[in-house]
C-alpha positions as CSV (number, residue, x, y, z in Angstrom):
1,D,35.4,-5.2,59.4
2,A,38.4,-6.9,61.1
3,A,39.6,-3.9,62.7
4,F,36.3,-3.1,64.3
5,I,36.0,-6.8,65.5
6,R,39.5,-6.8,66.9
7,Y,38.8,-3.5,68.9
8,H,35.3,-4.1,69.7
9,R,35.9,-5.1,73.3
10,L,38.0,-2.0,73.7
11,I,35.2,0.3,72.5
12,F,32.4,-0.8,75.0
13,P,33.1,-1.5,77.7
14,D,35.5,1.6,77.5
15,H,39.0,1.0,78.6
16,T,40.4,4.5,78.1
17,A,42.7,5.2,81.1
18,D,45.5,7.5,80.1
19,N,48.3,9.4,81.7
20,L,49.2,12.8,80.3
21,S,52.4,14.6,81.3
22,V,53.6,18.0,80.0
23,S,57.0,19.6,80.8
24,A,59.2,22.1,79.3
25,G,59.6,21.2,75.6
26,H,58.0,17.8,76.0
27,A,54.6,16.0,76.4
28,S,53.6,12.4,76.5
29,V,50.5,10.3,76.6
30,N,50.6,6.6,77.9
31,A,47.4,4.6,77.7
32,E,46.2,1.0,77.6
33,S,44.5,1.4,74.2
34,V,44.5,3.4,71.1
35,W,41.1,4.9,72.5
36,G,42.9,6.0,75.7
37,V,45.5,7.8,73.4
38,L,42.6,9.6,71.6
39,R,41.2,10.9,74.8
40,G,44.7,11.9,76.1
41,L,45.3,13.8,73.0
42,E,41.9,15.5,73.4
43,T,42.8,16.4,76.9
44,F,46.0,17.9,75.9
45,S,44.2,20.0,73.1
46,Q,41.9,21.4,75.9
47,L,45.2,22.5,77.8
48,V,46.3,24.9,75.2
49,Y,45.0,28.6,76.1
50,Q,45.7,31.8,74.3
51,D,46.5,35.2,76.0
52,D,45.4,38.6,75.2
53,F,48.1,39.0,72.6
54,G,47.3,35.8,70.7
55,T,50.1,33.6,72.0
56,H,49.3,30.0,72.9
57,F,50.4,28.4,76.0
58,V,50.3,25.0,77.8
59,N,51.1,24.9,81.5
60,R,53.2,22.1,82.9
61,T,50.9,19.4,84.3
62,D,50.5,15.7,85.2
63,I,47.0,14.1,84.6
64,E,45.8,10.6,85.4
65,D,42.5,9.9,83.8
66,S,40.0,7.4,83.5
67,T,36.5,6.8,82.5
68,Q,33.7,7.1,85.4
69,F,31.0,5.7,83.3
70,Q,31.3,3.0,80.4
71,Y,28.5,4.5,78.5
72,R,28.4,8.2,77.6
73,G,25.7,8.5,74.8
74,L,24.1,11.1,72.7
75,L,20.8,10.3,70.9
76,L,19.7,12.0,67.8
77,D,16.3,11.5,66.1
78,T,16.4,11.2,62.4
79,S,12.9,9.9,62.0
80,R,11.0,13.2,62.9
81,H,13.4,15.4,61.0
82,Y,15.9,14.0,58.6
83,L,19.4,15.1,59.3
84,P,21.9,14.9,56.5
85,V,24.9,12.7,56.9
86,P,27.5,15.7,57.1
87,V,25.4,17.1,60.1
88,I,25.7,13.8,61.8
89,L,29.5,13.6,61.2
90,K,29.9,17.1,62.6
91,T,27.9,16.1,65.7
92,L,30.2,13.1,66.0
93,D,33.3,15.5,66.1
94,A,31.6,17.6,68.7
95,M,31.0,14.2,70.8
96,A,34.8,13.3,70.4
97,Y,35.7,16.8,71.7
98,S,33.4,16.2,74.6
99,K,34.6,12.5,75.1
100,F,31.3,10.8,74.4
101,N,31.6,7.4,73.3
102,V,28.0,6.1,72.2
103,F,26.0,7.6,69.4
104,H,22.5,6.4,70.0
105,W,21.0,6.6,66.4
106,H,17.1,6.9,66.7
107,I,17.2,6.2,63.0
108,V,13.4,5.2,62.5
109,D,10.2,5.8,64.3
110,D,6.4,6.6,63.6
111,P,7.0,9.6,61.3
112,S,9.4,8.1,58.8
113,F,11.6,5.2,58.0
114,P,14.7,6.7,56.5
115,Y,17.0,3.5,56.8
116,Q,17.3,2.0,53.4
117,S,17.3,-1.8,53.8
118,R,18.7,-4.1,51.3
119,T,16.3,-6.9,52.3
120,F,13.2,-4.8,52.5
121,P,13.7,-1.7,50.2
122,N,10.0,-0.8,50.4
123,L,10.4,0.2,54.0
124,S,12.2,3.4,53.0
125,N,10.6,3.7,49.6
126,K,7.3,4.1,51.1
127,G,8.2,5.1,54.7
128,A,10.8,7.7,54.3
129,F,10.0,11.4,53.8
130,H,11.5,11.1,50.2
131,P,12.8,7.7,48.9
132,V,16.0,9.3,47.5
133,S,16.8,12.6,49.2
134,H,15.8,11.6,52.8
135,V,17.2,8.0,53.2
136,Y,20.4,6.6,54.7
137,T,21.9,4.3,52.3
138,Q,24.0,1.4,53.2
139,S,27.1,3.4,52.3
140,D,25.8,6.3,54.4
141,V,25.5,4.0,57.4
142,K,29.1,2.5,56.8
143,R,30.2,5.9,56.5
144,V,28.8,7.1,59.8
145,I,30.1,3.9,61.7
146,S,33.7,4.4,60.2
147,Y,33.8,8.0,61.1
148,A,32.5,7.3,64.5
149,R,34.8,4.5,65.3
150,M,38.0,6.6,64.4
151,R,36.8,9.0,67.1
152,G,36.3,6.1,69.8
153,I,32.5,6.3,69.4
154,R,30.2,3.3,69.2
155,V,27.0,3.6,67.1
156,L,23.8,2.2,68.4
157,P,20.9,2.1,66.1
158,E,17.5,2.1,67.5
159,F,14.6,-0.1,65.9
160,D,11.6,0.4,68.3
161,S,8.9,-2.3,68.3
162,P,6.1,-3.3,68.3
163,G,5.0,0.3,68.9
164,H,6.4,3.3,67.0
165,T,6.1,1.5,63.7
166,N,3.4,3.2,61.8
167,F,5.5,3.7,58.6
168,W,6.8,0.3,58.7
169,G,3.5,-1.1,57.6
170,R,3.4,1.0,54.3
171,G,6.5,-1.1,53.1
172,Q,5.9,-4.4,54.9
173,S,2.1,-4.7,55.5
174,D,2.2,-8.3,56.5
175,V,3.7,-7.5,60.0
176,D,1.1,-4.8,60.7
177,S,-1.4,-5.4,63.5
178,L,-4.1,-4.8,60.6
179,L,-5.9,-2.0,62.7
180,Q,-6.6,-0.1,59.6
181,K,-8.5,-3.1,58.2
182,R,-10.8,-2.9,61.2
183,H,-11.2,0.8,60.9
184,P,-10.0,1.9,57.6
185,S,-8.2,5.2,58.0
186,G,-5.2,4.9,55.9
187,T,-2.9,4.4,59.0
188,F,-1.1,1.6,60.3
189,G,-0.8,0.2,63.9
190,P,1.8,-1.6,65.8
191,V,3.6,-4.8,64.5
192,N,1.4,-8.0,65.1
193,P,2.9,-10.2,67.9
194,A,0.6,-13.0,67.0
195,L,2.1,-13.6,63.4
196,P,5.1,-15.8,62.8
197,S,6.0,-13.6,60.0
198,T,6.5,-10.9,62.4
199,Y,9.5,-12.6,63.8
200,Q,10.8,-13.9,60.6
201,F,10.7,-10.2,59.4
202,M,12.5,-9.0,62.6
203,A,15.2,-11.7,62.4
204,S,15.8,-10.9,58.7
205,L,16.0,-7.1,59.5
206,F,18.2,-7.4,62.5
207,K,20.4,-9.9,60.9
208,E,21.1,-7.4,58.0
209,V,22.1,-4.4,60.3
210,A,23.8,-6.8,62.9
211,S,27.2,-5.3,62.0
212,V,26.0,-1.8,63.1
213,S,25.7,-3.0,66.7
214,T,23.1,-3.2,69.5
215,F,19.4,-2.8,68.9
216,F,16.6,-1.1,71.0
217,T,13.5,-2.9,71.6
218,V,10.3,-1.8,73.5
219,C,7.2,-3.7,74.1
220,F,3.7,-2.1,73.7
221,C,1.3,-4.7,72.5
222,R,-2.4,-4.2,71.9
223,K,-5.3,-6.4,72.6
224,S,-8.0,-4.4,70.9
225,N,-7.2,-6.2,67.4
226,P,-9.7,-9.2,67.0
227,H,-6.8,-11.2,65.5
228,I,-4.5,-10.8,68.5
229,R,-7.5,-11.5,71.0
230,A,-8.2,-14.7,69.1
231,F,-4.4,-15.6,69.2
232,M,-4.4,-14.9,73.1
233,Q,-7.2,-17.3,73.5
234,K,-5.6,-20.0,71.2
235,V,-2.4,-20.0,73.2
236,G,-4.1,-19.8,76.6
237,F,-3.4,-16.3,77.5
238,G,-7.0,-15.4,77.8
239,V,-7.1,-11.6,78.2
240,D,-3.8,-11.5,80.2
241,L,-2.0,-8.8,78.1
242,P,1.1,-8.9,80.3
243,K,1.5,-12.6,79.0
244,L,1.4,-11.4,75.4
245,D,4.0,-8.6,76.2
246,A,6.3,-11.1,77.7
247,F,5.9,-13.4,74.7
248,Y,6.8,-10.7,72.3
249,M,9.6,-9.5,74.4
250,E,11.4,-12.9,74.8
251,R,11.1,-13.7,71.1
252,I,12.8,-10.3,70.1
253,V,15.5,-10.7,72.9
254,N,16.1,-14.1,71.7
255,I,16.5,-12.9,68.1
256,T,19.1,-10.3,69.1
257,S,21.0,-12.8,71.6
258,A,21.2,-15.2,68.4
259,L,23.1,-12.5,66.8
260,N,25.4,-12.1,69.8
261,K,23.8,-8.8,70.5
262,T,22.6,-7.0,73.8
263,S,19.2,-5.6,73.7
264,I,18.6,-2.0,75.3
265,V,15.1,-1.5,76.2
266,W,13.2,1.7,77.6
267,Q,12.2,1.6,81.1
268,D,8.6,1.2,80.2
269,V,9.2,-2.5,79.5
270,F,10.5,-3.0,83.0
271,D,7.9,-0.8,84.6
272,Y,5.1,-2.8,82.9
273,L,6.2,-6.2,83.5
274,N,7.5,-5.5,87.1
275,I,3.8,-4.4,88.0
276,H,2.9,-8.1,87.1
277,R,5.6,-9.8,89.0
278,R,4.3,-13.3,88.3
279,I,5.3,-12.7,84.5
280,W,8.7,-11.0,85.4
281,R,9.8,-13.9,87.5
282,T,9.4,-16.4,84.7
283,M,11.5,-14.1,82.2
284,I,15.3,-14.7,82.2
285,M,16.7,-12.1,79.9
286,D,19.9,-10.1,79.7
287,F,19.3,-6.6,78.5
288,M,20.1,-3.0,79.6
289,V,17.3,-0.7,80.6
290,E,17.2,3.1,79.6
291,V,15.6,5.2,82.5
292,W,13.8,8.3,80.8
293,K,10.7,9.1,82.8
294,H,10.5,12.0,85.3
295,G,9.8,11.7,88.9
296,C,11.9,9.7,91.2
297,Y,14.2,8.5,88.5
298,L,16.9,7.2,91.2
299,C,14.1,5.1,92.7
300,E,13.7,3.5,89.3
301,V,17.5,3.0,89.1
302,R,17.6,1.3,92.4
303,R,14.7,-1.0,91.4
304,L,16.4,-1.9,88.2
305,T,19.8,-2.7,89.9
306,K,18.1,-4.7,92.5
307,A,16.6,-6.8,89.7
308,E,20.4,-7.1,88.5
309,L,19.8,-5.3,85.4
310,R,22.2,-2.8,83.7
311,V,21.0,0.8,83.6
312,I,21.4,3.8,81.5
313,L,20.3,7.0,82.9
314,A,18.8,9.6,80.5
315,T,16.0,11.4,82.7
316,P,17.9,14.5,83.5
317,W,19.5,15.1,80.1
318,Y,16.6,15.7,77.5
319,L,17.9,18.6,75.7
320,D,14.7,19.2,73.7
321,Q,12.8,20.2,76.8
322,P,11.7,23.9,77.2
323,G,13.9,26.2,79.3
324,P,16.1,29.2,79.1
325,T,19.5,28.8,77.5
326,H,21.4,29.4,80.8
327,N,19.5,26.4,82.1
328,W,22.8,24.3,81.6
329,A,23.2,24.5,85.4
330,R,20.5,22.1,86.1
331,Y,22.6,19.3,84.6
332,Y,25.1,19.7,87.4
333,V,23.1,18.9,90.3
334,V,22.1,15.5,89.3
335,E,22.8,12.9,91.9
336,Q,24.8,9.9,90.4
337,K,25.7,7.0,92.2
338,K,27.5,3.8,91.5
339,L,24.2,2.3,90.2
340,V,24.5,3.0,86.5
341,T,26.5,1.7,83.5
342,G,26.3,5.2,82.0
343,W,24.0,8.1,81.0
344,G,22.4,9.2,77.7
345,V,21.9,12.8,76.6
346,N,18.7,12.7,74.5
347,L,17.7,15.2,71.8
348,W,14.3,14.4,70.2
349,G,13.6,15.7,66.7
350,E,10.0,17.2,67.0
351,Y,11.5,20.8,66.8
352,V,15.0,20.0,65.8
353,D,16.6,19.7,62.4
354,A,19.9,20.6,60.8
355,S,19.4,24.4,61.3
356,N,19.4,24.3,64.9
357,L,21.0,21.0,65.9
358,A,24.3,22.2,66.8
359,P,23.4,25.0,69.3
360,R,21.6,22.4,71.4
361,L,24.6,20.4,72.0
362,C,26.6,22.6,74.0
363,D,29.1,20.5,76.2
364,E,27.4,19.4,79.5
365,R,29.7,17.5,81.6
366,Q,29.7,16.4,85.3
367,T,31.4,18.3,88.2
368,S,30.5,18.9,91.7
369,S,30.0,22.8,91.5
370,V,28.1,25.0,89.1
371,E,30.3,28.0,89.9
372,R,33.6,26.2,89.1
373,A,32.1,24.7,86.1
374,F,31.0,28.0,84.4
375,P,34.3,29.6,83.5
376,R,35.5,26.1,82.4
377,L,32.5,25.4,80.2
378,Q,32.7,29.1,78.8
379,D,36.3,28.5,77.8
380,F,35.3,25.0,76.2
381,R,32.6,26.6,74.3
382,C,35.2,29.0,72.8
383,K,37.2,26.0,71.8
384,L,34.2,24.3,70.2
385,L,33.5,27.5,68.1
386,R,37.0,27.7,66.8
387,R,36.7,24.1,65.8
388,G,33.5,25.0,63.9
389,I,30.9,23.5,66.4
390,Q,28.1,26.1,66.8
391,A,27.7,25.7,70.5
392,E,25.2,28.1,72.0
393,P,26.3,30.6,74.8
394,L,26.0,29.9,78.5
395,Y,25.3,33.5,79.5
396,V,26.2,37.1,78.8
397,G,29.9,37.5,77.5
398,H,31.9,37.1,74.3
399,M,34.2,34.6,72.7
400,Q,38.0,35.2,72.8
401,T,39.3,35.2,69.3
């Protein structure tokens, strides 16, 4: 709506510097924007503490605060397990308390397509776990966006392609790569980069959800399909798969650019095309890259920034990875230099649903000392519990009531 457009540039990049002053009988917050005021008020709420007799106090203090990273994101996966809207809204509350500003909504994937499209209703009718109870209607999506915006959070829906689209084919078979026709199995393959209808479909779908914000795209083409091989020969690609990948990637990025949106891609796109440098040099595209693979992830960040691409770092913050509950300490030893636009905390949905989502999202924020972080995080966890956020314990102890 008009308000969102008016404040769009203030949400991302994130201009939220604020000054908070607390003195005897008086407290004030001064900021450049309404979002800075929101962050300042949140800081003030966290200065309130309680003594052993239940009396609340706020110390005199002066704080000058500003954002170190423009992008402070959390990913939730609603394809592998459907998350009810109230659960998502509760998570947005927890994000606001922790000063996150981007909700990366992994809304669809191979397992299900719960987004209810006006233009292509069969995508959810045939692709969702249930066409009525396990879908996100247009009203649901608008509710999530509005709720997030009032907390200074931007919503980024993710529509992976051409891979991770198995259930797209059930509702929109003309964009499927037709692998099931070569080997009839009842399953569907990635979308077909050789068909003009693929790009017409993508353009229509992206136009419909353009008001939601940025799209994620990822490029994994397949040359095993005889139709795709014939297309590659026809346009002069021969058997050079990187040329097909670049062809698809440029078409998708052009679609999002025409909608005045910026594409965000997983690092696989850069890694694959960077191997084939002759292809990469011919591509002039503006997109952001999310780094997620293990190994020397800072090496990857340096390669990306050298290529003058903006970077989101997610590798160190995969909350669905196995580990003891006290392993929160490992998030504080991550080296972060001035190479990244921001960071993303990713919680994939293979083993996470509404029953165990909140405990996985205990606040993890950057500091230079694990020892100094522990008592502060312990106190913050108690604040989250009082606010109804079921944050899991950091170690042995109890919550002050």
